[in-house]
N, C-alpha and C positions, 0 to 999 in steps of 0.2 A: 504494500500500500504506500502511496506517496503522501507527502505532507499536505498537498492540496486536497487529496481525497479524504484524509482524516479530518482536516479542517471543515470540509463540507459536512461530513457525518456529525461532527460535534455541533455545528450550527443547526442542522436538521433535527437532531435528537433533543437538543436543549432549549431552543427558542420557543417551541410551542408550550413548553412547561414553565417558561420564564425562569430558567435556570442558567441561561447563558450570561457570561460577562467577559469583558476584555481580559480580566485577570485569570479566569478559569481556562481560557483557550490554551495559553502556553503550558499551564500546569498539566492539563490533560494530554497535550502533545508529548510532554516530557514523561508523564506516567506511562503512556503507551510505548514510548521509545524504550524505556528502561525495563518495563515489565515483559514485553513481548517482541521487542525489536520491530515495532510497527506492524504487528500481526503475523510475524514469521512463526511464532510459537503461540498456538491457541490452547494447548494443553500443557500443563506445568511440566517442565523438564524434570526428569528423575521420578516421574510417576506420582507427583503430588496432586492434590485435589483442585488446584486453581484452574480456572478456565477463562478463555476469551482474551481480547486484546489488552485488557487491564489486569489480567490474572487474578480475578476475584475468587475467593474461596467460598464454599457452600454456606458455611455458618454466617459469614458476613452478608452474603446475598439474602439469605432467609431473614436475617435481622432487619435489613434495610427494607425489604419487601413488606414485612409486617408493619414496620414503623411508618412507612410513607405510602402504603397502599391506599389509604383513605384520602389522603391529600392529593395524590396523583393516581387516580383509578387504574390507568393503564399498567402501572407498576404492579398492582396486585395480580395481574394476569401473566406476568413474566415467569419464565421457567429457567431454573439454573442450567438445565441441559442446553438451552438456547444461547447461553453466554458464549459458547465456543464459536458460534457462527453469526450471531446477530450483533453486529457492531454498534448499531443504534441503541439497542437495549443495554449492551455492556457500557456504553458511554453514559447513559442515564444513571446506571447503578454506580459507576465510578464517581460521577458528580454528586450523587446522594451521599456517598461515603465522605467526600470532602465537605459536604453541607453539615455533617455532624460535628465538625471541628469548630469550637467557639472562637478560635483565633481567626482574624481576617485573612483572606487569601493573600499570598505574597504579590508584590508589584509585578506587572507583566514584563517589565524590563530588567528584573533582578533574578537572573538564572540561579545564583547561589542560594538565594532565599527560597526559590521554588524547590531546589534540590533538598534543602534542609526540611522544608515543609513536607515534602513527599516522604522523606525518611522517617520523620517523627510521627506523621499521621496516617500514612498509607502503608508503608513497608513495616513500620514500627521498629523498636529497638531490638526485637527478637529476629527480625528478618535479615536475610543475607545481603540485602542491598546496602549500598553506601552512597554518600553524597558524590563521591568520585565516579561511581558507576553511572549515576544519573547524569552528571555533567557530560561524560563521554558519550552516552547513548543519545542525549539531546543534541549534541554537536554533530554526531554521525547522521541522525535521522531528520532532525529539524533544521539544523544549521547553526553556525556560530553566531552568537549574540555578543557583541562587544560593548 
């Protein structure tokens, strides 16, 4: 998948739900870059449970679907099995995961802040990801932001 294709998916998935913002776009691009190499891996490497372009795990998926299903009725119909192939659905779920964070989204032009935000709130301290991996994946798939 290209940067342009993913940008379009993010807009299409989030704008109808009023979940899109200029700050969320680069964060979701970076999350997809580091988690699945822009969709190259849709099943977690090593046989883990995560699926889709944002590599969401089933427990996180179920929690978000339950929490946000009434507010966003289409979310209550989502299926974890669809995460592997439905990039629009996966994008909404990744956005909802970030919506859970009480801290404001990082600035759109601050790649280091985005990497740190991803590590603390999406990958978590237990995850194998690092700020450095995020930065490298972002530059490879999204481009260099100076």
